[in-house]
C-alpha positions as CSV (number, residue, x, y, z in Angstrom):
1,M,-22.9,20.4,-8.9
2,S,-20.5,17.5,-8.9
3,L,-16.8,17.5,-8.7
4,F,-16.6,15.0,-11.4
5,R,-17.6,14.8,-15.1
6,S,-18.1,11.3,-16.5
7,A,-16.8,10.3,-19.9
8,L,-18.8,7.4,-21.8
9,D,-15.8,6.1,-23.6
10,A,-13.8,5.6,-20.4
11,I,-16.6,3.8,-18.6
12,K,-17.3,1.7,-21.9
13,K,-13.5,0.7,-22.2
14,G,-13.4,0.0,-18.3
15,L,-16.4,-2.4,-18.3
16,Q,-15.3,-4.5,-21.4
17,K,-15.3,-7.7,-19.4
18,T,-18.7,-7.0,-18.0
19,A,-20.0,-6.2,-21.3
20,E,-18.7,-9.5,-22.6
21,A,-20.1,-11.3,-19.7
22,I,-23.5,-9.6,-19.8
23,G,-24.2,-7.9,-23.0
24,G,-22.3,-10.4,-25.1
25,Q,-23.7,-13.5,-23.7
26,L,-27.3,-12.1,-23.9
27,R,-27.0,-11.0,-27.4
28,S,-25.7,-14.5,-28.3
29,L,-28.5,-16.0,-26.3
30,L,-31.5,-13.8,-27.8
31,L,-30.6,-12.0,-31.0
32,G,-32.7,-13.5,-33.9
33,K,-34.7,-15.7,-31.7
34,S,-38.3,-15.9,-30.6
35,L,-38.5,-15.4,-26.7
36,S,-39.6,-18.5,-24.6
37,E,-39.9,-19.5,-21.2
38,E,-36.6,-21.5,-21.5
39,L,-34.7,-18.6,-22.9
40,I,-36.0,-16.4,-20.0
41,D,-34.7,-19.0,-17.3
42,Q,-31.3,-18.7,-19.0
43,I,-31.5,-15.0,-18.8
44,E,-31.8,-15.3,-15.2
45,S,-28.8,-17.6,-14.8
46,R,-26.6,-15.2,-16.9
47,L,-27.7,-12.2,-14.7
48,I,-26.9,-14.0,-11.5
49,A,-23.5,-15.2,-12.7
50,A,-22.7,-11.3,-13.5
51,D,-23.3,-10.7,-9.8
52,V,-26.5,-8.7,-10.3
53,G,-27.7,-10.6,-7.3
54,V,-30.4,-13.1,-7.0
55,K,-33.0,-10.8,-5.8
56,A,-32.5,-8.2,-8.6
57,A,-32.1,-10.9,-11.4
58,R,-35.4,-12.6,-10.0
59,E,-37.4,-9.2,-10.2
60,L,-35.9,-8.5,-13.6
61,V,-36.9,-11.9,-15.1
62,D,-40.4,-11.9,-13.3
63,G,-41.1,-8.7,-15.0
64,L,-39.8,-9.8,-18.2
65,R,-41.9,-13.0,-18.1
66,Q,-45.1,-11.0,-17.4
67,E,-44.3,-8.9,-20.6
68,F,-43.7,-12.0,-22.4
69,R,-46.9,-13.8,-21.4
70,S,-49.0,-10.7,-22.2
71,G,-47.7,-10.4,-25.7
72,K,-45.7,-7.2,-25.2
73,V,-42.3,-8.9,-25.7
74,A,-42.0,-11.6,-28.4
75,R,-38.4,-11.4,-29.7
76,G,-34.8,-11.7,-28.2
77,E,-34.2,-8.1,-29.3
78,D,-37.2,-7.0,-27.4
79,A,-36.1,-8.6,-24.3
80,L,-32.5,-7.0,-24.5
81,E,-34.3,-3.5,-24.5
82,Y,-36.6,-4.5,-21.9
83,L,-33.7,-5.5,-19.6
84,K,-31.8,-2.2,-20.2
85,R,-34.9,-0.1,-19.6
86,S,-35.7,-2.1,-16.4
87,L,-32.1,-1.7,-15.1
88,K,-31.9,2.1,-15.6
89,A,-35.3,2.4,-13.8
90,R,-33.8,0.8,-10.7
91,W,-32.3,4.2,-10.0
92,P,-34.5,7.1,-9.4
93,Q,-34.4,10.0,-11.7
94,G,-31.6,12.2,-10.8
95,G,-29.7,9.5,-9.2
96,D,-29.3,8.6,-5.5
97,A,-29.1,12.0,-4.1
98,G,-31.7,11.2,-1.3
99,A,-29.6,8.1,-0.1
100,G,-27.2,8.5,2.9
101,T,-26.3,12.0,4.2
102,G,-23.4,13.2,1.8
103,V,-23.6,16.3,-0.1
104,G,-23.7,14.5,-3.7
105,G,-25.9,12.0,-5.2
106,S,-24.7,9.0,-7.2
107,G,-23.2,11.3,-10.0
108,G,-19.8,11.6,-7.9
109,I,-19.0,14.0,-5.1
110,A,-20.7,17.4,-4.8
111,V,-19.3,20.6,-3.7
112,A,-20.0,21.5,0.0
113,P,-21.6,25.0,0.6
114,Q,-18.4,26.3,1.9
115,K,-14.8,25.4,1.2
116,P,-13.4,23.0,2.0
117,T,-15.3,19.9,1.0
118,V,-14.1,17.2,3.4
119,V,-14.0,13.6,2.1
120,L,-13.1,10.8,4.5
121,V,-12.1,7.6,2.6
122,V,-12.3,4.4,4.6
123,G,-12.3,0.6,3.9
124,V,-10.5,-2.7,4.7
125,N,-6.8,-3.2,3.8
126,G,-6.3,-4.7,0.2
127,V,-9.0,-2.7,-1.7
128,G,-6.8,-0.3,-3.0
129,K,-7.8,2.6,-0.5
130,T,-4.7,4.8,-0.6
131,T,-4.3,4.6,-4.3
132,S,-8.1,5.4,-4.8
133,V,-7.3,8.5,-2.7
134,A,-4.7,9.6,-5.2
135,K,-7.1,8.9,-8.0
136,I,-9.7,11.2,-6.6
137,A,-7.1,13.8,-5.9
138,K,-5.7,13.7,-9.4
139,N,-9.1,14.1,-11.0
140,L,-10.1,16.8,-8.6
141,K,-6.9,18.8,-9.7
142,D,-7.2,18.1,-13.3
143,G,-10.7,19.7,-13.0
144,G,-9.3,22.8,-11.6
145,R,-9.9,22.1,-7.9
146,S,-7.2,22.8,-5.3
147,V,-6.7,19.8,-3.0
148,L,-5.0,19.0,0.1
149,L,-4.2,15.2,1.3
150,A,-4.3,14.1,5.0
151,A,-2.3,10.9,5.7
152,A,-4.2,9.9,8.6
153,D,-3.6,6.2,8.1
154,T,-0.8,6.2,10.7
155,F,-1.6,2.5,11.7
156,R,0.4,1.2,8.8
157,A,3.6,3.1,8.2
158,G,3.6,2.1,4.5
159,A,0.5,3.9,3.8
160,V,2.0,7.2,4.8
161,A,4.8,6.6,2.6
162,Q,2.7,5.5,-0.3
163,L,0.4,8.5,0.1
164,T,3.7,10.8,0.2
165,V,4.8,9.2,-3.2
166,W,1.6,10.1,-4.8
167,S,1.6,13.5,-3.4
168,D,5.0,14.1,-4.9
169,R,4.1,12.6,-8.1
170,L,0.9,14.6,-8.5
171,G,2.3,17.7,-7.1
172,I,-0.4,18.0,-4.3
173,E,0.6,19.1,-0.8
174,I,0.1,16.5,2.1
175,V,-0.2,16.8,6.0
176,K,1.1,13.7,7.8
177,G,2.6,12.6,11.3
178,K,5.1,10.0,12.3
179,A,4.1,6.5,12.1
180,G,2.1,5.6,15.0
181,A,0.9,9.1,15.6
182,D,-2.6,10.0,16.6
183,P,-4.6,10.0,13.4
184,A,-7.2,12.3,14.8
185,A,-4.3,14.9,15.5
186,V,-3.3,14.5,12.0
187,A,-6.9,15.2,10.8
188,F,-7.0,18.3,13.2
189,D,-3.9,19.6,11.5
190,A,-5.0,18.9,8.0
191,A,-8.2,20.7,8.7
192,D,-6.4,23.8,10.0
193,A,-4.2,23.8,7.0
194,A,-7.2,23.3,4.6
195,I,-9.0,26.4,6.1
196,A,-5.6,28.5,6.1
197,R,-5.0,27.6,2.5
198,G,-8.4,28.1,1.1
199,V,-8.3,24.7,-0.7
200,D,-11.5,23.3,-2.4
201,V,-11.3,19.8,-1.1
202,L,-9.4,18.1,1.8
203,L,-9.1,14.3,1.3
204,V,-8.5,12.3,4.3
205,D,-7.0,8.7,4.0
206,T,-7.6,6.5,7.1
207,A,-6.4,3.2,8.3
208,G,-7.7,0.0,6.7
209,R,-10.0,-1.5,9.4
210,L,-12.9,-4.2,9.9
211,H,-16.0,-3.5,11.6
212,T,-14.8,-5.9,14.2
213,Q,-11.8,-3.8,15.0
214,D,-13.2,-1.7,17.8
215,N,-10.0,0.3,18.4
216,L,-9.7,1.3,15.0
217,M,-13.5,2.1,14.7
218,R,-13.1,4.3,18.0
219,E,-10.2,6.3,16.2
220,L,-12.4,6.8,13.0
221,T,-15.1,8.4,15.2
222,K,-12.7,10.6,16.9
223,I,-11.4,11.8,13.3
224,R,-15.0,12.5,12.2
225,N,-15.5,14.4,15.4
226,V,-12.3,16.7,14.9
227,L,-13.3,17.4,11.4
228,A,-16.8,18.4,12.5
229,K,-15.5,20.7,15.0
230,K,-13.1,22.4,12.7
231,I,-15.3,22.5,9.5
232,P,-19.2,22.8,9.5
233,G,-20.7,19.9,8.0
234,A,-17.7,17.8,7.9
235,P,-17.0,15.2,7.0
236,H,-19.2,16.1,4.0
237,E,-18.7,12.5,2.4
238,V,-17.5,9.2,3.9
239,L,-16.6,7.0,1.0
240,L,-16.2,3.4,1.2
241,V,-13.8,1.8,-1.1
242,L,-14.7,-1.8,-2.3
243,D,-13.1,-4.2,-4.7
244,A,-15.4,-5.0,-7.5
245,T,-13.6,-8.2,-8.2
246,S,-14.7,-9.5,-4.7
247,G,-18.2,-9.8,-6.0
248,Q,-20.9,-10.5,-3.5
249,N,-18.1,-10.2,-0.8
250,A,-18.3,-6.5,-1.4
251,V,-22.0,-6.2,-0.6
252,Q,-21.5,-8.0,2.8
253,Q,-18.6,-6.0,3.5
254,A,-20.5,-2.7,2.6
255,R,-23.3,-3.9,4.8
256,L,-21.2,-4.7,7.8
257,F,-18.9,-1.6,7.5
258,G,-21.5,1.0,6.5
259,A,-23.3,1.3,9.7
260,A,-20.4,1.5,11.7
261,A,-18.5,4.2,9.7
262,G,-21.5,6.4,8.7
263,V,-20.8,5.7,5.1
264,T,-22.4,8.2,2.6
265,G,-21.1,6.8,-0.6
266,I,-19.1,3.9,-2.3
267,F,-16.3,4.0,-4.5
268,L,-16.1,0.7,-6.5
269,T,-12.6,0.0,-7.7
270,K,-11.2,-2.5,-10.1
271,L,-14.3,-2.8,-12.3
272,D,-12.2,-3.1,-15.6
273,G,-10.6,-6.4,-13.7
274,T,-13.9,-8.2,-13.4
275,A,-16.9,-9.6,-15.6
276,R,-18.9,-9.0,-12.4
277,G,-19.9,-5.3,-13.0
278,G,-23.5,-6.2,-12.2
279,I,-22.3,-6.1,-8.5
280,V,-23.4,-2.3,-8.8
281,V,-27.1,-3.5,-9.2
282,A,-26.7,-5.7,-6.2
283,I,-25.4,-3.0,-4.2
284,R,-28.1,-0.7,-5.3
285,E,-30.8,-3.3,-4.3
286,E,-29.5,-4.4,-1.0
287,L,-27.9,-1.3,0.6
288,S,-29.2,2.2,1.1
289,V,-25.6,3.7,0.2
290,P,-25.2,4.9,-3.4
291,V,-22.2,4.0,-5.5
292,K,-20.7,7.3,-6.3
293,L,-17.4,6.8,-8.0
294,I,-16.2,3.8,-10.1
295,G,-12.8,2.6,-10.8
296,V,-12.2,1.7,-14.5
297,G,-8.5,1.3,-14.8
298,E,-5.2,1.3,-13.2
299,R,-4.0,4.7,-14.0
300,P,-4.6,7.6,-11.8
301,E,-7.1,9.3,-14.2
302,D,-9.1,6.2,-14.4
303,V,-12.0,7.2,-12.1
304,Q,-15.6,8.1,-13.1
305,P,-18.7,9.4,-11.3
306,F,-21.3,6.6,-11.3
307,D,-23.9,7.4,-14.0
308,P,-26.9,4.7,-14.1
309,D,-27.8,5.3,-17.6
310,R,-24.2,5.2,-19.0
311,F,-23.2,2.3,-16.8
312,V,-26.1,0.2,-18.1
313,E,-25.3,1.1,-21.7
314,A,-21.9,0.3,-21.1
315,M,-22.9,-3.1,-19.6
316,F,-24.7,-3.9,-22.9
317,A,-22.2,-2.4,-25.2
318,E,-20.9,-4.6,-28.2
């Protein structure tokens, strides 16, 4: 059972730029035309431009070319339907539940067997990590879940203040320490509080860091260990926040960061601000970590669980 429910309209609205770049351009290229080798080459270029990734684009086009040469796909309209089916098929039926070690599949964050579900949120500075924590918290609260925030990003004083503002605005309690305090100690206190108060979800914000910052990575290990000792199976999810507008750089960032942090899922933000929504496909192809949440707007409520079928439909929406 997921902690989130998806809304197709919200996903379509958030992916308008991507739909124009992929669906719109491909419809303009293909509708009303007979398929040809030249058109198929142009399809590949359009897919790569939308950050689907060279590997995925080539495989999609190779499959389409085989269908065309065998006479199974002859019209541009048929090619569009083939691409949609093939993209959806790149995710196993039922999502990516087998990927990573988290409690949820690609359809958002699932409930841990016992309260609280502990979600550790990681990522580099500048991707909107603390705001993403607030978005997750609001959606959980709106869904009837009780939530506690832990401001374990004590490395950057502004992060604690920012999360406190969100806490006040959303009416969600927060556990925090002074600037420069031991983040593992904040996580310990937050875990104690979550158990005592019987909350459904404990959301832990952490310092923005790079895989090369050994001191911060060691702190992250300490936080994980503290949570594991206090709560069975914690952290149940380690969400890596990535900025979709960074395109292929997000894939590289996830590749370098994921192994060091024990990431179980990705929250891909700012999809509404880019035409490169195809990056979701590239992440699926090149990493073993599933996209679990997507940000489709600036408002706190603009977060959706990733649903492959709905996402592909939105990519091709008119």
